[in-house]
N, C-alpha and C positions, 0 to 999 in steps of 0.2 A: 252803377248802381245796383244794388242787390234789390230783389223786390220783396218786401216784408207783408207780414197778414195779421189781422186783428181777429182773433177768434172769440166769438160772441155768443153766451148763451146763459140760462138761470140756474141756479144752483140754491142747495139750502147748507146753511154754514155747518160748521161742526161746533155743538155745543160745547162749551168750554168753562169749567167752574173754578179752576185752579189758578196759579199766577201766570203772569205773562211768559210766553214762550218765545223765545229769542234766537232762534235757530235760524241756519238758511232756509230759505222757502216756505216759510211761515208768513202770513201776512195777520196781524192782531188788529181786529177791530174793536173798538168801545163804543156802546149807544149810550147817548146821556140824556137822561129827561130833565130839561133844563129846569122844570117846574119843582123836583123833588131837590134840587140844589140851592134854591133860591135863599132858605134859612140860613144856610152857611155862606152866603155872599161875602159878607165883612171878612169872615177867615180865609176864604179863596182869595180876595183882594188883595191880602196882605202879600200874597205869592206873586203877585205881578212885579214887573220892573217898573221903575219911575215912568219911563215912556209910555208904558201900557195904560198905566194909571190913567195920564192924561188924556189919551187916546180914547178910553172910557167915558172920561167926563165930557168930551167933545160930543157923543152921540146926543141927538136931540130927543128921542125916545126912550124912555127908561127900560124898556123890555129889549129894546137893543144892546141898550149898554149892559143888562144883565146879562145877557146870553154871550157877549165879548169876554166879559167878565170870567164868567162859569167855567167857558170852553178853553180859553186860555190858560187860566189856572189849573185845569184839568191835564191840560196838554202839558204842562209843566211839570205835574205831580207824575205823570206817565213818563214821559222822559226823563224824572230822575229817577226812576226806577231801573232805566234800561242803561242809563249813561254813569249811573253812581255818582250823582254830583245831586247838591243841593236845589232843590226845583227853581229859588230864587236866583241862583246863580248862572244857571243855564243863560246861553246867550241866541236868541231867536234874531235871524236876520231876513230880509227879505231879498230876494233874486230881482233879476233886473226886469223880469215880468212878475214882479210883488206876489212870487210864491214864498212863503214862508219856509226858510232853511236852519239849520244848525249851523252855528261859526264853528268851523274846523274838526267837524264829526260828519264826514259823508259817508261813515259806514252805518248809519241810523238813517231813515227817510219816514218821512212823516205827511198825512194830508188831513185838512180838516173840512166838513161841512156841515149846514147847520139848515133846519126849516123848521118853521113855526115852532112847537115846543121840543125837538130833538135836536143833537147835534151828533155827530159821530166822527171818531178820529182812527184813523189806520194808522200804524207803525210796522215799520218792516225793514230789511237788511238789504232792499231793492227799491229801484223808482215806483211809487204808489201815487195812484189817484182815486180820490172818494167823491161820491156826490150823492146826496140826499134829498129827495123832493117830497111834498106835502101834494097831496093827488087832490088839486080843488073839485070840488063836484060843480059839475057845470061849465067848466073852465072853457073858453072858446081858444081851442089851441091852433085852429086851421090857418092863422095868419104865420105863428111862429113855426108851423112843419112849412108854409109854403117857400120861406127864405134859408130855414135850416136842413129840411128832410129832403133826399134823393127822391126819384121817381119812383124808385122800387120800395123806397120806405112809405112815403105817400099810400101808394096803391096797397101796401101791405096795412095800414089803418083803417082805409076805406074797409077791406074785408073783415075786419076784427070785430070780434063779438063785445071786446072789453077797449075801445079804441081812446077811451082816457086815459085807463093805465097804461096800454101800449106806447102812447103818445109819451108819458114819463118815460117808460122802460129805455126807449130807444132816446129821448133826451139827456136822463142821466148817465147815458153810456158815452154820450158823446163828448159831456161836461168830464165824466171821471177821464177820459182818455187825453185830453186836453191840459187837466190839471198832473197829470202823471208825467206827461212831457215836459210840464215845467216851460212851456214856448209861448203861452200865449194862444190868444184866438187866433184860428186861420180866416182869412177872407172869407172861405165859401165853405159852412158848415157840410154843405152837399158830398163834399169829397169825403168824407167821414162816412163810410156805410157801418150801421151798427145791427143789422138785422142778423136773427141767429144763425150764425155760419161761420165760415173761416173767409173773411172777405181782405181784398186786396186793398193795402194802403198806398194812398197818392203818393207819388216822389215828390210832391209841391209841398208835404207837410214837414216841417222842421224839428229837427231832433231826433227821428226815429234811426236808430242802429240794430234793431233786432223787431222778431215778432212778439204780439202783445195779447194776451188774455183780457176778456173784459168777461165779468161777470156780475148778474144783476139777483138782487135778494128782496123779494116781497115781505117787507118787514112786518107789515099789519096791510089791512084792505086801505090804510089813509097813507100809510109810507111806503116808499121805495127807493132802493139803494143800489148803486154801480161801483164796482172795483174793477180799476185798470192796473194792470202790472205787466212788467217784462216777463214774455214768455223763457226760462231758462230750463237747463236740463235736470236740475234741481225739483223735485215733487213739490208744487204749490199746495198748502192747506189754509184756510182762510178760517180762522175763529172768530167769536163774536160774544163779546163780555158785555154785560150787564153793569154798566159802571157801579150803580146804585148796591149793586150785591157781589161785586166781584171784590176780593182781598188785593190791598194793593202792597 
């Protein structure tokens, strides 16, 4: 089996205020402020399938239900522009590992993540994973790092001047990579090394058939996001849209 690598680093995305760019090698990310979409909740709910409305009704917390309705509806709206189908007619299934996928349209890939007041949606023509996290002040990350981080990653945190932020930087990378693979969690997250480098990917991780890129974006002092995608010969560009401002 060939050895593959995970290329990790930090970037500033290309600001993009135009329409969706659907060419090869482009990854489009939509940033959604959940609070700004609440006034349109009733309209957005109408975009959902009957099964999705039932799922929303099962949430115990109103905030969680609103987050699901808004994120799933906007995903449908964005995909409708890409697929040239009506939002309500798009069929979204769950893979064996519960990753949402399109039915019969493998040429378009997407991934979704949310944290606190924001959600992000990535759409591409190649496998992609995304994770956003809210940087909780004073969060005791040590127990998580103990089981999920390699010795090198833990040592890096000990020497960091911003260990809280760097914890989430590494964590979002691991999450985004696993979501991009779509193969579910691995038994030992320490096998995935996500420091700024070209890291060897363990042969025990399923679903890897090429090198991967893993890029992190500091959205604000409170939010951090990482994007994972297969490394190809095509020049990859990452565009970040604000859903409240971008034209659909």
